[in-house]
C-alpha positions in Angstrom: -8.9 -48.8 67.0 -9.8 -51.8 64.9 -10.5 -52.4 61.3 -12.7 -55.2 59.8 -10.7 -57.3 57.3 -12.1 -59.2 54.4 -10.0 -62.0 53.1 -10.7 -60.9 49.5 -9.6 -57.2 49.9 -6.2 -57.9 48.6 -4.6 -56.5 51.8 -5.9 -53.0 51.3 -7.3 -52.6 54.8 -4.1 -53.6 56.6 -2.3 -51.1 54.4 -4.7 -48.3 55.4 -4.4 -49.4 59.0 -0.6 -49.3 58.8 -0.6 -45.8 57.3 -3.1 -44.6 59.9 -1.0 -46.0 62.8 2.2 -44.4 61.3 0.5 -41.0 61.2 -1.0 -41.4 64.6 2.4 -42.4 66.1 4.2 -39.5 64.4 1.5 -37.1 65.6 1.7 -38.3 69.2 5.5 -38.6 69.2 6.2 -35.3 67.5 3.6 -33.0 68.9 3.2 -34.6 72.4 -0.4 -33.4 72.5 -1.3 -36.2 74.9 0.6 -35.5 78.1 4.3 -35.7 77.2 6.7 -33.4 79.0 7.2 -30.9 76.2 3.7 -29.6 76.8 2.2 -28.4 80.0 -1.6 -28.6 80.3 -2.1 -25.6 82.5 -5.1 -27.0 84.4 -2.8 -29.8 85.6 0.1 -27.7 86.7 0.5 -27.5 90.4 -0.8 -24.2 91.9 2.2 -24.1 94.1 4.5 -23.1 91.2 2.3 -20.2 90.1 0.0 -19.3 93.1 -3.1 -17.1 92.8 -2.6 -13.5 93.7 -5.4 -11.9 95.8 -4.1 -8.5 96.6 -1.4 -7.2 94.3 0.6 -4.4 96.0 -0.8 -1.0 94.8 2.5 0.7 94.6 3.9 -2.1 92.5 0.9 -2.0 90.2 1.3 1.8 89.8 5.0 1.9 89.2 5.9 -1.3 87.2 6.1 -1.2 83.5 5.5 -4.5 81.7 6.6 -4.9 78.0 4.9 -7.7 75.9 7.0 -8.6 72.9 5.8 -10.8 70.1 6.4 -11.4 66.4 4.0 -9.3 64.3 5.6 -8.4 61.0 7.9 -10.5 58.8 9.9 -10.1 55.7 9.1 -12.4 52.8 12.5 -14.1 53.1 11.9 -14.8 56.8 8.5 -16.2 56.1 9.8 -18.5 53.3 12.6 -19.8 55.6 10.1 -20.5 58.3 7.7 -22.4 56.0 10.6 -24.4 54.5 12.1 -25.6 57.8 8.9 -25.9 59.8 8.1 -29.6 59.3 11.7 -30.7 60.4 12.3 -28.1 63.0 9.2 -27.1 65.0 9.7 -29.9 67.4 13.1 -28.4 68.4 11.2 -25.5 70.0 9.8 -27.9 72.5 13.0 -29.7 73.2 12.3 -32.9 71.2 13.8 -34.9 68.3 13.5 -32.9 65.1 13.5 -35.6 62.5 10.0 -37.1 62.6 8.4 -34.5 60.3 11.0 -34.4 57.6 9.5 -35.4 54.3 6.4 -37.0 56.1 3.1 -36.3 54.3 1.3 -35.8 57.6 3.4 -32.7 58.3 3.2 -29.2 56.7 4.8 -25.8 56.9 1.9 -24.1 55.2 0.4 -22.8 58.4 3.6 -21.4 59.8 2.9 -17.8 58.8 -0.1 -17.8 61.1 2.6 -17.5 63.9 2.5 -13.7 63.4 -1.3 -13.3 63.6 -1.8 -15.8 66.4 1.0 -14.3 68.5 -0.4 -10.8 68.0 -3.8 -11.7 69.2 -2.8 -13.6 72.3 -0.3 -10.8 73.2 -3.2 -8.4 73.2 -5.2 -10.8 75.4 -2.1 -11.0 77.7 -2.1 -7.2 78.1 -5.8 -7.2 79.1 -5.3 -10.0 81.7 -2.1 -8.5 83.1 -4.2 -5.4 83.8 -5.7 -7.4 86.7 -2.4 -6.9 88.5 -0.7 -3.9 86.9 -2.1 -0.5 85.8 -3.0 -1.2 82.1 -1.4 2.2 81.1 1.9 0.7 82.2 1.6 -2.4 80.0 2.9 -2.0 76.5 2.5 -4.1 73.4 5.8 -4.1 71.6 5.5 -5.8 68.2 8.6 -7.2 66.7 9.7 -7.3 63.0 11.4 -10.6 61.9 13.9 -10.7 59.1 16.3 -13.4 57.9 19.8 -12.5 56.9 23.1 -14.4 56.6 21.6 -17.6 57.8 20.0 -16.2 60.9 16.7 -14.7 62.0 17.0 -11.1 63.0 14.4 -9.7 65.4 14.0 -5.9 65.9 11.3 -3.7 67.4 8.7 -2.6 64.9 8.0 0.4 67.1 11.0 1.6 68.9 10.8 2.6 72.6 13.3 3.1 75.4 11.0 3.6 78.4 12.3 1.6 81.3 10.7 -1.8 81.7 10.5 -3.8 85.0 9.6 -7.0 83.1 9.6 -8.2 79.5 7.2 -11.1 78.6 8.0 -12.6 75.2 5.1 -14.6 73.6 5.0 -16.9 70.5 2.1 -19.1 69.4 3.4 -21.5 66.8 0.7 -23.1 64.6 0.5 -26.9 64.3 2.9 -28.7 62.0 0.9 -31.9 61.9 -2.0 -31.3 59.4 -4.4 -33.1 61.7 -3.5 -31.0 64.7 -4.1 -27.6 63.1 -7.0 -26.0 65.1 -6.2 -28.0 68.3 -5.7 -24.7 70.2 -3.1 -22.2 71.2 0.3 -23.6 72.4 2.1 -20.7 74.1 5.8 -20.6 73.9 7.1 -17.8 76.2 9.7 -16.3 78.4 9.8 -13.7 81.2 12.9 -11.6 81.8 14.0 -8.6 83.8 17.1 -6.5 83.9 20.5 -8.2 84.4 21.0 -7.0 88.0 17.7 -8.6 89.2 19.1 -12.1 88.6 22.8 -12.0 87.7 23.1 -15.7 87.4 20.5 -15.9 84.7 21.1 -12.5 83.1 17.7 -11.4 84.2 15.8 -14.4 82.9 13.1 -15.8 85.2 10.9 -18.2 83.2 11.0 -20.1 79.9 8.8 -22.7 78.3 9.8 -25.5 76.0 12.6 -26.9 78.3 15.3 -25.2 76.2 17.5 -22.3 77.2 18.9 -20.9 74.0 19.1 -17.2 73.7 20.3 -14.6 71.2 23.6 -13.4 72.6 26.9 -14.6 73.9 27.9 -15.9 77.3 30.9 -13.5 77.2 28.6 -10.5 77.2 28.3 -9.0 80.7 24.7 -8.4 81.7 24.8 -7.2 85.3 24.1 -3.6 84.1 21.8 -4.4 81.1 18.2 -3.4 81.0 15.3 -5.9 80.5 15.3 -5.1 76.8 19.1 -5.4 76.4 19.8 -8.9 78.0 20.1 -11.8 75.6 16.7 -12.6 74.0 14.7 -15.8 74.0 15.2 -17.4 70.6 12.8 -20.1 69.4 13.0 -18.8 65.9 16.6 -19.7 65.6 15.7 -23.4 65.5 14.5 -22.7 61.9 17.8 -21.0 60.9 20.5 -22.5 58.7 23.4 -21.4 61.0 24.0 -21.9 64.7 24.0 -19.0 67.1 25.9 -18.4 70.3 23.8 -19.8 73.1 23.7 -19.2 76.9 22.7 -22.0 79.3 21.4 -20.7 82.7 20.7 -22.5 86.0 17.1 -23.8 85.9 14.5 -25.4 88.1 11.1 -27.2 87.8 8.3 -27.7 90.2 8.8 -24.6 92.3 7.9 -20.9 91.9 9.8 -18.2 90.0 12.8 -16.9 91.9 15.9 -14.9 91.0 19.0 -16.9 90.4 17.4 -19.7 88.4 15.0 -20.0 85.4 11.8 -21.7 86.1 10.9 -24.0 83.2 7.8 -25.8 82.1 6.6 -27.3 78.8 4.8 -25.1 76.3 1.6 -23.8 77.8 -1.6 -25.2 76.3 -5.2 -26.2 77.1 -7.8 -28.2 75.2 -10.2 -26.1 73.1 -13.3 -24.9 74.9 -15.6 -25.1 71.9 -18.5 -23.3 73.6 -16.3 -20.3 74.3 -14.7 -20.3 70.8 -18.1 -20.4 69.2 -19.4 -17.5 71.4 -16.3 -15.4 70.6 -16.9 -15.9 66.8 -20.3 -14.2 67.0 -20.3 -10.9 65.1 -21.2 -8.8 68.1 -18.7 -10.3 70.5 -16.5 -7.6 72.3 -13.4 -8.6 74.2 -13.1 -7.3 77.7 -10.6 -8.1 80.5 -13.4 -10.1 82.2 -14.6 -12.3 79.4 -11.3 -13.7 78.1 -11.1 -17.4 78.7 -7.5 -18.4 77.6 -6.1 -20.6 80.4 -2.5 -20.6 78.9 -2.5 -16.8 78.6 -4.0 -16.4 82.1 -1.3 -18.7 83.5 1.4 -16.7 81.9 0.0 -13.4 83.1 -0.1 -14.7 86.7 3.5 -16.0 86.3 4.6 -12.5 85.2 2.8 -10.9 88.2 4.4 -13.4 90.6 7.8 -12.5 89.0 7.2 -8.8 89.8 6.6 -9.8 93.4 10.1 -11.5 93.5 12.4 -9.2 91.7 14.0 -5.9 92.7 11.9 -3.6 90.6 14.0 -0.6 91.6 17.1 -2.2 90.2 15.2 -3.1 87.0 14.0 0.5 86.6 17.4 2.0 87.2 19.0 -0.3 84.5 16.3 0.8 82.1 16.5 4.5 83.1 20.2 4.5 82.3 19.3 3.5 78.8 16.5 6.1 78.6 18.9 8.9 79.7 21.3 8.0 76.9 19.4 10.0 74.3 19.2 13.1 76.5 22.7 13.1 77.9 25.2 10.3 77.3 27.6 11.4 80.0 24.8 11.7 82.6 23.6 8.2 81.6 27.0 6.8 82.2 27.4 8.5 85.6 23.9 7.2 86.6 24.8 3.7 85.6 28.1 3.9 87.5 26.6 5.7 90.5 29.1 8.5 90.3 26.9 11.6 90.3 28.3 15.1 89.5 27.0 18.4 90.8 23.8 19.3 89.1 22.9 15.7 88.1 19.9 15.6 90.6 18.3 18.4 88.7 18.9 16.8 85.3 17.5 13.5 86.5 14.4 15.1 87.9 13.8 16.8 84.5 14.3 13.5 82.7 11.8 11.7 85.0 9.2 14.4 84.3 9.8 13.9 80.5 9.5 10.1 81.0 6.1 10.5 82.6 4.9 12.6 79.7 6.2 10.1 77.1 4.6 7.2 78.9 1.3 9.0 79.0 1.4 9.5 75.2 2.5 6.0 74.5 -0.2 4.5 76.7 -2.9 6.2 74.7 -1.4 5.0 71.4 -1.0 1.5 72.8 -4.6 1.4 74.1 -5.9 2.3 70.6 -3.8 -0.5 69.0 -4.8 -3.1 71.6 -8.5 -2.3 71.1 -8.0 -2.5 67.3 -6.3 -6.0 67.6 -9.0 -7.4 69.9 -12.2 -5.7 68.7 -11.5 -4.3 65.3 -11.7 -6.1 62.0 -8.6 -8.1 62.7 -10.0 -9.5 66.0 -13.3 -10.5 64.4 -11.5 -12.2 61.6 -9.2 -14.0 64.0 -11.9 -15.3 66.2 -14.1 -16.5 63.3 -11.1 -18.2 61.7 -10.2 -19.8 65.1 -13.6 -21.3 65.4 -13.7 -22.7 61.9 -10.2 -24.2 62.4 -11.4 -25.8 65.7 -14.4 -27.3 64.0 -12.2 -28.7 61.2 -9.9 -30.2 63.9 -12.9 -31.8 65.6 -14.1 -33.2 62.4 -10.6 -34.5 61.4 -10.4 -36.5 64.7 -13.9 -38.0 64.2 -13.1 -39.1 60.7 -9.6 -40.4 61.2 -7.1 -37.5 60.9 -8.5 -35.8 57.8 -6.5 -32.9 56.6 -7.8 -29.4 57.3 -8.9 -27.7 54.1 -6.3 -25.7 52.3 -8.7 -22.8 52.0 -8.0 -22.0 55.6 -4.3 -21.5 55.2 -3.5 -17.9 56.0 -7.2 -17.2 56.8 -6.3 -14.7 59.4 -4.2 -12.6 57.1 -6.3 -12.9 54.1 -9.4 -11.5 55.8 -11.3 -14.6 54.7 -13.8 -14.1 57.5 -13.2 -10.5 58.4 -14.0 -8.8 55.1 -11.9 -6.6 52.9 -10.9 -4.4 55.9 -9.4 -7.2 58.0 -5.9 -6.6 59.2 -3.4 -8.0 56.8 0.3 -7.9 58.0 1.6 -9.4 54.8 0.1 -6.6 52.7 1.3 -4.0 55.2 4.8 -5.2 54.7 4.5 -5.0 51.0 3.0 -1.5 50.9 5.0 0.0 53.7 8.5 -1.3 53.3 8.9 -2.1 49.6 12.6 -2.5 50.3 13.3 -4.6 53.4 16.7 -3.0 53.8 15.1 0.3 54.6 13.3 -1.0 57.6 15.3 0.8 60.2 14.7 4.2 58.6 11.0 3.7 58.1 9.7 3.1 61.7 7.6 6.3 61.5 5.8 4.9 58.5 5.4 1.5 60.1 4.0 3.0 63.2 1.5 5.0 61.3 0.5 2.1 59.1 0.0 -0.1 62.1 -2.2 2.5 63.7 -4.2 3.1 60.5 -4.7 -0.7 60.1 -5.6 -1.5 63.6 -7.3 1.7 64.8 -8.5 3.7 61.8 -9.8 7.1 62.8 -7.5 7.5 65.8 -5.6 10.8 65.6 -2.7 10.8 68.0 -2.2 14.5 67.5 -5.3 15.2 69.5 -3.5 13.6 72.5 -1.9 16.4 74.5 0.6 15.6 77.3 1.8 18.1 80.0 5.2 18.7 81.5 5.1 20.8 84.6 8.3 21.9 86.2 9.4 24.9 88.2 6.1 26.5 87.8 6.3 26.2 84.0 3.7 24.1 82.2 4.5 22.9 78.6 1.9 21.1 76.4 3.2 18.6 73.8 1.4 16.9 71.0 2.4 14.9 67.9 1.1 12.5 65.3 3.9 10.0 65.9 6.2 8.9 68.7 9.2 10.4 67.0 7.5 13.8 67.0 6.9 13.6 70.7 10.4 12.3 71.3 11.9 15.2 69.4 10.0 17.7 71.5 11.0 16.0 74.7 14.7 16.2 73.7 14.4 19.9 72.9 12.6 20.5 76.2 15.3 18.7 78.1 18.0 21.0 76.6 15.8 24.1 77.4 15.2 23.1 81.1 18.8 21.9 81.9 20.9 24.2 79.7 22.5 21.1 78.2 
């Protein structure tokens, strides 16, 4: 790009050009938006590493449970830490040098809190797309709560569940750190993992983006018996922490499909904006369905998860999770099941627990469906898509005019309900009104669960959902307003049916 220079301009144009070139080089070098290895444009990835699936096995679809985990709620201290460290540290998530953004005016952490809203929306899209392969009632959105304590990020389930999972997909969509790149599109950072015994060499991990393999956990922790939720977690948030964590480095490979024994890695998944699609989705009457989603990065991740299910031992994954599930009912039985040392009468107890599991999954599937619909087609989804389109337009304009900054009014647009009206979903306000004291989080999951349901799917009354448990000619009907109510009834029924 050239600049006309007037000999009487006092050197102003060369100065402007120098600043522009600096910003441009920092943008390209730090964010790698133009083909560097830290990002993978999904349309250019070889189909051989993530092949199309024409006929997904029916029995696998009916029996596999897929958990989608994503950051949804954050304490204020965690949010402040993320904002403060974002300019210097976001690039670490993608495996690059971290110093380019420190103190540079072209970088900002202001948009960092949008991580929670963006990840939530694309997680819901992932569930819809995964339903092309797996029965949607077996796909669960599992929002996570992020806190920051003692120099580390702490991630915990916002809605606790122990139903056995065959596969866990963890999804993050980190907003741009370069001001001029905000609105350039989703950049999906993700991992796929199963239970420890499905891939002992990698502790159950199958896929990771960003070319880094740092996980919550210690290499000394045995994982061969751990469930998909128990194995060391993917940990991109730890790059923004003040203290180091124990890390695990697993065997990895590139350029060939997912396979147990080694983690397939790519760059973060992204695709250039499709402005026509973004504009269409921002229209007030747009309704998301499984067929009209056009998110190439999310679609690629869904297919990778489906291909992973085809490769792993799903029975081993279920058994590892079922041992955890049994723990609440009968700790001794759970240990015998895990060690494969059954005692007389265990078959009966396990049969009862499986019936109770089916009932619990039925109730949770209904709750999850209501939340998914609320995320995609409620006030929050409308607000998200309208904001996404405005950000994309601002990005387009900034490129045409020479990297102009995106207007500050858009910061936090998703959460503020700027485009969705007063009823738009607001996670920050939810945290303030529901938790009050962040230390009480673990004892307030019932309230959080209800607050999420009220925010995302107002009018849904879970007590109207009745689940049946039929065993030995006896039919028991269960209903409850919250998962904890259902769980308490299931525990009581187990004791009644087994004499425990």
